[in-house]
Structure formats: C-alpha cells, structure tokens
C-alpha positions, 0 to 999 in steps of 0.5 A: 499500499502506497501512502503520502505523509506530511511531517512538520519541521522538527517531527521525527520519521518515527511518526511515519509508521503510526500515521500510515497505520492510522490512515490505512487502518492496518498494522505495518510490519515494514515501511519503505520510503520511496520519496522525500521532498521539502515543500517550501512554497509557503514559508510559514508552512514548510513541511516534509512530504514523504511517499511510503510504501507499507507492507504487512511483512518485510519483502524478500529482495533477492537480486538476480545475478547477471548472466556472463557473456558467452565469448568475452573479449580477451583484451577490454580496456577502459580509459578513465575512472570517472562515473562512466568508466567505473560504472562501465568497468563494474558492469563489465566484470559482472558480465564476465568481462575482465577489463584493464582500466587506464587512468592518467591520474592517481588514486583518490588519496593521491589526488587529495595530497596533490591538490593540497600541494597545488593549493599551497605551493602552486605546483600543478600536476597536469595529470593528477588534479581536480580534473583527472584521477580516480573518480573523475572531476566529480570526486571534488564536487558536491557529489549531486546525483539528480539529473534531468534525464529519464533513463531507466538506468538512473535507479540502478545507478543510485542503487549501485552507489548505495551498494558501494557505501553511499547513504541509503537516503540517496534512493528517495531524496528529491535532490540526492547528493553524496558529498565529496567527502563520502564520494571518495570512499565509494570510489575506493570500494568500487576499485576494490571490487574490480580488483577482487573480481579479476579486473585491473587498474593502472594509475598514472597511465596516459593513453597516448595512441590508438593502433588500428588494423588497417584492413578492417578499420578495427582497434588492435592495440593502444599505446600508453605512457607510464607517467611515473617513469616515462616508459611507453608501452603498448597494450592489445585491445579488442574493446576500448571504452573512451570514458576520458572526461571533458578535460582530456584535451590531448586525447581529443587532439590524438583522436583527431590525428587518427581520423576518429570522427567528432563534431563540435558542441555548444557549451557554456562559460562564466564564473563562480558566484558566492553568497553567504549561505545563511542569506540564501537559506533565509531567502528560500525558507524564511526564519525556519532556514536553520531547521532545515538542510543548507538551501540551494537554488537553480536559476535560469534567465533570458533577460540578456542577449544570451541565455544564462543559468546557474549550474552545479550549485554547492550549498555550504561549499567552496570554490575549487582550484580546478586547473589541469593545464599550466598557465590556466585558471579554472574554477569548480565547486565543491561541498561536503556531505554536511554542506556546512561551510559559510558560503554558497556558490554556483557556476553562473554561465552564459550559452556559447554558440558555434559562431562564437568560436568556429574557425573551421577546426573541430577543436576550436571550442577547446581553443576558445576555453583555453584562451579564457583560462589563460586570461584568467591566469594573467588577471590573477597575477600568473600565480594560479590565484583566481581573479575575483570581483564583488558583483556590484563592482562587476556591474559598474565596471570598476576594479574591486579593491577587496571583499565585502561581507562574502570572503573568497573560498578559492584555496589557491589565493585570489587577486581583486580585479575587473572581471570585465576584462575576462570575457567578451562583451556579450558574455558580461552583458548577459551575466549582468542582465541575468543577475538582476533578473534572477534577483526577482526570484531569489531575493539577495542574489544580486547582493553587491557583496556577492563574490565573482570568481573566474574562469568557469569553463568546464561546464561540458565537453566541447566535442562529441565523439561520434558513435553509431546505434550500437555505441561504437565509434563510427570511425573505429570498430571496437572503440566505444565513446562514453560519458561526458568527455565523449559528449553523451552525458552531463553530471555523475548520474547520467555519466554512470548510466551511460557507462552501464549502457556501453557495457551492456552493448559490449556484452550484447556484442560478444554474446552474438559472437 
C-alpha cells in the first residue's frame, strides 16, 4: 500500500509508521520510503512530504545475478575512472568481461594530497588534479546525483552507489547528493571490487595513441605512457571504452589525428558566484532556514542577449582551483556531505554558440576555453590565484579593492580585479542582465557583496565523439565513446548510466559472437 505523509519541521521520521497505520487502518510490519521532498512554497508552512510503501511483512529482495557473456573479449580496456568508466568497468566484470582500466591520474588519496600541494605551493600536476584521477572531476564536487534525464538506468545507478557505500537516503531524496568526502570512499570501494573480481587498474597511465588494423578498420592495440617513469608501452585491445572526461584535450587531439570522427558542441562559460549561505537559506525558507538542510537554488534567465543559468550549485561549499593545464585558471564547486561551509556557490554561465568560436577546426571550442583560462591566469597575477570581483563592482565596471561581507573560498589565493576584462562583451552583458533578473526570483542574489571568481569553463565537453546505434565509434570498430568527455552525458548520474549502457552493448556484441 502506498501513502503520502506530511511531517512538520522538527517531527521525527519515527512518526511515519503510526500515521500510515492510522491512515490505512492496518498494522504495518515494514515501511519503505520511496520519496522525500521539502515543500517550501509557503514559508510559514514548510513541511516534509514522504511517499511511503507499507507492507504487512518485510519483502524478500533477492537480486538476480547477471548472466555472463558467452565469448568475452580477452583484451577489454576502459580509459578513465570517472563515473562513466567506473560503472562501465563494474558492469563488464559482472558480465564476465575482465577489463584493464587506464587512469592518467592517481588514486583518490594521491589526488587529495596533490591538490593540497597545488593549492599551497602552486605546483600543478597536469595529470593528477581536480579534473584527472580516480573518480573523475565529480569526486571533488558536491556529489550531486539529480539528473534531468529519464533513463531507466538512473535507479540502478543510485542503487549501485548505495551498494558501494553511499548513504541509503539517496534512493528517495528529491535532490540526492553524496558529498565529496563520502564519494571518495565509494570510489575506493568500487576499485576494490574490480580488483577482487579479476579486473586491473593502472594509475598514472596515459593513453597516448590508438593502433588500428588497416584492413578492417578495427582497433587492435593502444599505446600508453607510464607517467611515473616515462616508459611507453603497448597493450592489445579488442575493446576500448573512451570514458576520458571533458578535460582530456590531448586525447581529443590524438583522436583527431587518427581520423576518429568528432563534432563540435555548444557549451557554456562564466564564473562562480558566492553568497553567504545563511542569506540564501533565509531567502528560500524564511526564519525556519536553520531547522532545514542548507538551501540550494537553480535559476535560468533570458533577460540578456544570451541565455544564462546557474549550474552545480554547492550549498555550504567552496570554490575549487580546478586547473589541469599550466598557465590556466579554472574554477569548480565542491561541498562535503554536511554542506556546512559559510558560503553558497554556483556556476553562473552563459551559453556559447558555434559562431562564437568556429574557425573551421573541430577543436576550436577547446581553443576558446583555453584562451579564457589563460586570460584568467594573467588577471590573477600568473600565480594560479583566481581573479575575483564584488558583484556591484562587476556591474559598475570598476576594479574591486577587496571583499565585502562574502569572503573568497578559493584555496589557491585570489587577486581583486575587474572581471569585465575576462570575457567578451556579450558574455558580460548577459551575466549582468541575468543577475538582476534572477534577483526577482531569489531575493539577495544580486547582493553587491556577492563574490565572482573566474573562470568557469569546464561545464561540458566541447566535442562529441561520434558513435553509432550500437554505441561504437563510427570511425573505428571496437572503440566505444562513453560519458561526459565523449559528449553523451552531463553530471555524475547520467555519466554512470552511460557507462552501464555501453557495458551492456559490449556484452550484447560478444554474446552474438
């Protein structure tokens, strides 16, 4: 029996069962929460809304093991350990295909140490950083799991996260998130599962080339570089899953040289905007905000010449130094599970069209992004400090001399400047129009002391590696473009789902052999 139950703020979930029993006039032996969401439309009457399923006895859940592939490929490689790569590799193992996973970066712990070194000493490792390494770019984010896609695989993705250590609440929360701190443990558990079941993971191993059989245009090997000792070696490959991430610009260049067909994509650029979290909470929930989880928001504006929108909002979070190339400054956002930091931050982005950067090369979008990152590096003083500005000064077009009540959280240092020098005029004008428009829906969003940090350029991959209906590259048989870097997803959940989808296509192919 399914019921909807309301709980007032401060009421315990232990009240759910007696209220269900009263409503259905029967005893309930087991109660399963299907969905939990916050109704804050009336700030004077905020409540939690639960959708629950009641059972007379606890149901037995016995997951059916997946069938093994009849003729598994001997040499299956997965490039990348972001959500797409990890979920693909786990599913391949479950199907009886034992992959070798290639990761240019280090383990989660190595990444954390390297990031700390970069933040403090400005020593950037271009292969092990916020973008590259175990878990992918999402490991140092908020760990948000909500998605706009309606894939039937989304539920399986969440269940898999729980299986490997994520909190069970992500299965029913309206806006599920793991948090960067907890996501790291989940990623480690997934790696352990791969190793325990016959898979391999090669860290600090960069994919440098693909070798094809010219007669049938099929992959037969890959070339790799051991980034610890510089050795170059070759691995045979019947299958190569390209789960390389949106920042793998050198890999995009290599694939272009090898004739792998790609197409440019629209993307977005902008800055991080920080507010005091308590002000966002008050604006969203009124005086009750302290009794509730840290408030978030999601805003879109068509007030300017270009559509602008917020993305990857991190309640109680931090602006992360996310550079992966020397001489460039890149921002990202991160929250821990508790979301208890002083500031809220979000990307504030403007849509970029093909005509803004197209010079006839499929990688012109990469060039456009890189130029912005290098400009941000120069504005920050060429030390990896980020250029920042108070919102009021940005709108007025004057250089900031310091912070107001919102202090920067960017860990590699900041330089107060005029961010109007960072972007083309159409981006600046669209951002200014959007902020004022968004303030109509979220009071205080246009607070003059809100802090802007640039440059946010890694919203999505600037290219798509073309694949056919069977999810293989249209150019090279045996190569499976996958996930966000290949242009087929955006965010953790949709990337993980694409990893599962690709793994199933590989299993299907080798069942037919």
